[in-house]
Steps between C-alpha positions, in 0.01 A plus 500: 500500500796733544514759221811648330595846606519792249858566425450874469217578737641326801850664497335839435280444809787401723729779380238771547508722804209484750418128428710245693611738774131555587421145589813291544587493866571135609706621796195674657131423547302184585712280272844575627517168690448320161773686320737483796515121454673552171782663688509216740546254213792704365666490844444128547591378147699750310869487594667853508885509506722798574478771238214313335394680171119530467297634212140589600285512187173694544609632839179687567530663843840351549395248752715207387796724409500649847466154660817376319682817565451439876705182445795683350419422134589724201162584334394637167123554494310572180149594423303622199318769703691810588262594779551160674878543463474824689279336764751222536795730516347702777418185691860391464632834613273486818658152579852626441557325171465784265867467386497122511219433246542601142160588361457498119210530259474186286260262337516134601512390143803720410726501807818497291432859404580617855648208685818332369645301785398170637329432839499224757123546556242636252168583663162512304265559796131590446580561131477160325118516458527842337749425217338508155792306342607259772753317278682814400511633856627170641775486232594857593514428874687169431762697308594685808520200735833351591549128400478409875238752589133471594187647334237574757145586402132500606190423296126449555425135427183411302478192740430735801159614620622856459621441152179309396275784640725752331464333160121492541502880584718577189275284276191682619655838468629427152156395386330794669759753364705354206710817483630475862864433558598185690823569694557159646451131434570168672719201422499134576800340651554309169489823299752659739746209473467500114551875481811480713640206299468708174728756658760254629370489859388207722256526784687391819249573771152652542304623801131583528383799707134527604302191377200640690559862376234538243558878457860605498412824313641834622319669215132368509239439753717571810238740637208252490367305794538175296870564450547558866320176586711296263812604694407283803590162352795646330638641817438167684699316238784750512528469878564117479626464141664818372584310179481153350808329344438334165239227447134572437462778762818665378348550155156614635604806695348832399862575414785263423858589557733312262871446512667412163851420394671526163515178297855394464626580153212725414571831338338829622 
């Protein structure tokens, strides 16, 4: 049921001022516990060495760039939206990392235009679902990954309750208003592994966050009574199981955090 994303309309939306900045706030609000679990997964399963080089693609508010800066990493953070880069830069300065994180404007599909060196970790967090040309973007990110590095990403799985309901919403909205722009989509675990393989990457581990989180939106419905009620089972799950490692539950979280490695002998 997942539809393809418009290769012009979606980048135009995400690069425009007053769009993403208005609604993307995973660090605050009623869903912060859900998005904090992603940071816990990184701490538990992504090894960070001394002077680790990290490329944060689609940095948004700089949440992940700042997280790795706290661990002494060398960070380059890129985003297509100038406004979000300013927001992220200000957040980094407030944390004392203004001179540590190198913020640059760049499109995930054409990173080589502004980033030339290789990295130990390439992040694609909260961006995977918004890429119109996933194959091109993955190849671009793979080209900046060291042969022994790790590619870390999140996506919304079509197997999850949240993904399933989201696909129904997008289907209804498209039929109701055919001219509306869809800015996100879902992927199955099979589709993800296939896309990674085409770019010379192999899925190593995956972790599901929020199997019972049926609404992980920071953009829609958050002011409604129904949205608040749906948070109860999600909070209960998060208290006992912040995330699920692999298996069926791992692929059914509202978000899945994946860790991939370069395939030996593959070319960027």
